[in-house]
C-alpha positions as CSV (number, residue, x, y, z in Angstrom):
1,M,-150.7,-247.1,44.7
2,V,-147.1,-247.9,45.6
3,S,-146.8,-251.3,47.3
4,L,-145.3,-251.9,50.7
5,R,-142.6,-254.1,49.2
6,A,-141.3,-251.3,46.9
7,I,-141.2,-248.8,49.7
8,T,-139.2,-251.3,51.8
9,V,-136.7,-252.0,49.0
10,A,-136.3,-248.2,48.4
11,I,-135.6,-247.7,52.2
12,A,-133.1,-250.6,52.3
13,V,-131.2,-249.3,49.2
14,A,-131.2,-245.8,50.6
15,S,-129.8,-246.9,54.0
16,L,-127.1,-249.0,52.3
17,A,-126.1,-246.1,50.1
18,A,-125.9,-243.8,53.2
19,Q,-123.7,-246.3,55.1
20,Q,-121.0,-246.4,52.5
21,D,-118.7,-243.4,52.2
22,F,-118.0,-243.9,48.5
23,S,-117.0,-241.2,46.0
24,V,-115.8,-241.5,42.4
25,P,-113.4,-238.8,41.3
26,F,-114.0,-237.4,37.8
27,Q,-111.1,-237.9,35.5
28,S,-111.5,-236.3,32.2
29,R,-109.7,-238.0,29.3
30,F,-110.1,-234.9,27.2
31,V,-107.3,-232.4,27.6
32,P,-108.1,-229.3,25.5
33,S,-105.3,-228.4,23.2
34,P,-105.2,-226.0,20.3
35,I,-105.0,-228.9,17.8
36,S,-108.1,-230.7,19.2
37,V,-110.2,-227.5,19.3
38,W,-109.3,-226.8,15.6
39,R,-110.0,-230.5,14.8
40,E,-113.4,-230.3,16.4
41,A,-114.2,-227.1,14.6
42,L,-113.1,-228.6,11.2
43,I,-115.3,-231.7,11.8
44,G,-118.3,-229.5,12.6
45,L,-117.7,-227.3,9.6
46,S,-117.3,-230.3,7.3
47,A,-120.5,-231.9,8.8
48,G,-122.5,-228.7,8.1
49,L,-121.1,-228.4,4.6
50,V,-121.9,-232.0,3.8
51,W,-125.5,-231.7,5.0
52,Y,-126.0,-228.4,3.1
53,G,-124.4,-229.9,-0.1
54,T,-126.4,-233.1,0.1
55,W,-129.7,-231.2,0.4
56,K,-128.8,-228.7,-2.3
57,A,-127.7,-231.4,-4.6
58,L,-130.9,-233.4,-3.9
59,A,-133.1,-230.3,-4.6
60,N,-131.2,-229.7,-7.8
61,L,-131.6,-233.3,-8.9
62,V,-135.3,-233.2,-8.2
63,K,-135.7,-229.9,-10.1
64,R,-133.9,-231.3,-13.2
65,E,-135.9,-234.5,-12.9
66,Q,-139.2,-232.7,-12.9
67,M,-138.2,-230.6,-15.9
68,K,-137.6,-233.8,-17.9
69,R,-140.8,-235.4,-16.5
70,R,-139.1,-238.6,-15.5
71,K,-139.5,-240.6,-12.3
72,T,-136.1,-242.5,-12.3
73,L,-134.6,-240.4,-9.4
74,R,-137.3,-241.8,-7.0
75,Y,-135.8,-245.3,-7.5
76,L,-132.2,-244.7,-8.5
77,A,-131.1,-242.5,-5.6
78,P,-132.5,-244.7,-2.7
79,T,-130.9,-247.7,-4.4
80,A,-127.5,-245.9,-4.6
81,M,-127.7,-244.8,-1.0
82,L,-128.6,-248.3,0.1
83,A,-125.7,-249.7,-1.8
84,G,-123.4,-247.1,-0.2
85,T,-124.8,-248.0,3.3
86,W,-124.0,-251.6,2.8
87,I,-120.5,-250.7,1.6
88,V,-120.0,-248.7,4.8
89,F,-121.4,-251.5,6.9
90,L,-119.0,-254.0,5.3
91,A,-116.0,-251.7,5.5
92,L,-116.6,-251.0,9.2
93,S,-117.3,-254.6,10.1
94,G,-114.1,-255.9,8.4
95,S,-110.9,-256.1,10.3
96,R,-108.7,-255.5,7.2
97,W,-109.8,-251.8,7.0
98,P,-106.7,-249.6,7.2
99,T,-106.8,-247.3,10.2
100,A,-103.3,-245.8,10.2
101,G,-101.6,-243.4,7.8
102,V,-102.9,-241.2,5.1
103,V,-104.8,-244.0,3.4
104,G,-106.7,-244.7,6.7
105,L,-107.4,-241.0,7.1
106,L,-108.8,-240.6,3.6
107,L,-110.9,-243.8,3.8
108,N,-112.3,-242.9,7.3
109,G,-113.0,-239.4,6.2
110,T,-114.9,-240.6,3.2
111,L,-116.9,-243.0,5.3
112,F,-117.6,-240.2,7.8
113,L,-118.9,-237.8,5.1
114,F,-121.1,-240.6,3.6
115,I,-122.5,-241.4,7.0
116,L,-123.3,-237.7,7.5
117,A,-125.0,-237.5,4.1
118,D,-127.0,-240.7,4.8
119,A,-127.9,-239.7,8.3
120,P,-131.8,-239.6,7.9
121,A,-131.9,-243.2,6.6
122,L,-129.3,-244.4,9.1
123,L,-131.2,-242.9,12.1
124,L,-134.5,-244.5,11.1
125,S,-133.0,-247.9,10.2
126,S,-130.8,-248.0,13.3
127,G,-133.8,-247.3,15.5
128,L,-135.8,-250.2,13.9
129,L,-132.7,-252.4,14.0
130,N,-132.5,-251.9,17.8
131,L,-136.0,-253.0,18.2
132,A,-135.4,-256.0,15.9
133,V,-132.3,-257.0,18.0
134,V,-134.3,-256.7,21.2
135,A,-137.1,-258.8,19.7
136,G,-134.6,-261.5,18.9
137,L,-135.0,-261.6,15.1
138,P,-132.4,-263.5,13.1
139,P,-129.7,-261.4,11.4
140,L,-131.1,-262.0,7.9
141,F,-134.4,-260.4,8.9
142,Q,-132.6,-257.6,10.7
143,G,-130.7,-256.8,7.5
144,L,-133.8,-256.9,5.3
145,M,-135.7,-254.7,7.7
146,G,-132.9,-252.1,7.9
147,S,-132.5,-252.1,4.2
148,A,-136.2,-251.7,3.5
149,V,-136.4,-248.8,6.0
150,A,-133.3,-247.1,4.6
151,W,-134.6,-247.4,1.0
152,L,-138.1,-246.1,2.0
153,A,-136.6,-243.2,4.0
154,W,-134.8,-241.9,0.9
155,F,-137.8,-242.6,-1.3
156,S,-140.0,-240.5,1.0
157,I,-137.4,-237.7,1.2
158,I,-137.3,-237.5,-2.6
159,R,-141.1,-237.6,-2.8
160,L,-141.2,-234.8,-0.2
161,C,-138.8,-232.7,-2.3
162,E,-140.9,-233.4,-5.4
163,W,-144.0,-232.4,-3.6
164,R,-142.4,-229.1,-2.4
165,Q,-141.4,-228.3,-6.0
166,E,-144.9,-228.9,-7.2
167,V,-146.5,-226.8,-4.4
168,N,-144.0,-223.9,-4.9
169,A,-144.4,-223.9,-8.7
170,R,-145.6,-220.6,-10.1
171,V,-149.0,-220.6,-11.8
172,S,-149.6,-218.3,-14.7
173,L,-153.1,-217.8,-15.9
174,R,-152.0,-215.8,-19.0
175,I,-155.1,-213.6,-19.0
176,T,-154.8,-211.0,-21.7
177,N,-157.2,-208.6,-23.4
């Protein structure tokens, strides 16, 4: 049941809003030009290619790993992606990162492509980090939690790929006369 106080506040706010003749004009900062349209298309194409390449490379690595019957990829790939995530974090948090010129364009492009490839772990860890910040945890615990979630996300992705390879493996009974 809605309380009388909530109804009163809603009526008061509605009456105040009706009294003011206030309008905010929309001013778009984006002016379409042929260069920006091509730039957006190139960014979208590169994002798609990075995603496709990442998953194809991961599937190929898992396939080769299963042929050799080793389990090192399960631990090596998440650790490498976690190290790359920390490098990206340190690069973006530092003020000495070049942003102008060809060097800045190459470095920012590399960071962008790595962030796209690491998107599953970044999405999971950033969601957990938002909860940790709201809960008021110290920065050390926030970093440890984000790192653990990012590592476990890649570990579970590799395990999922390994499981798919095992399930889709052909079975031969070799029944002969």
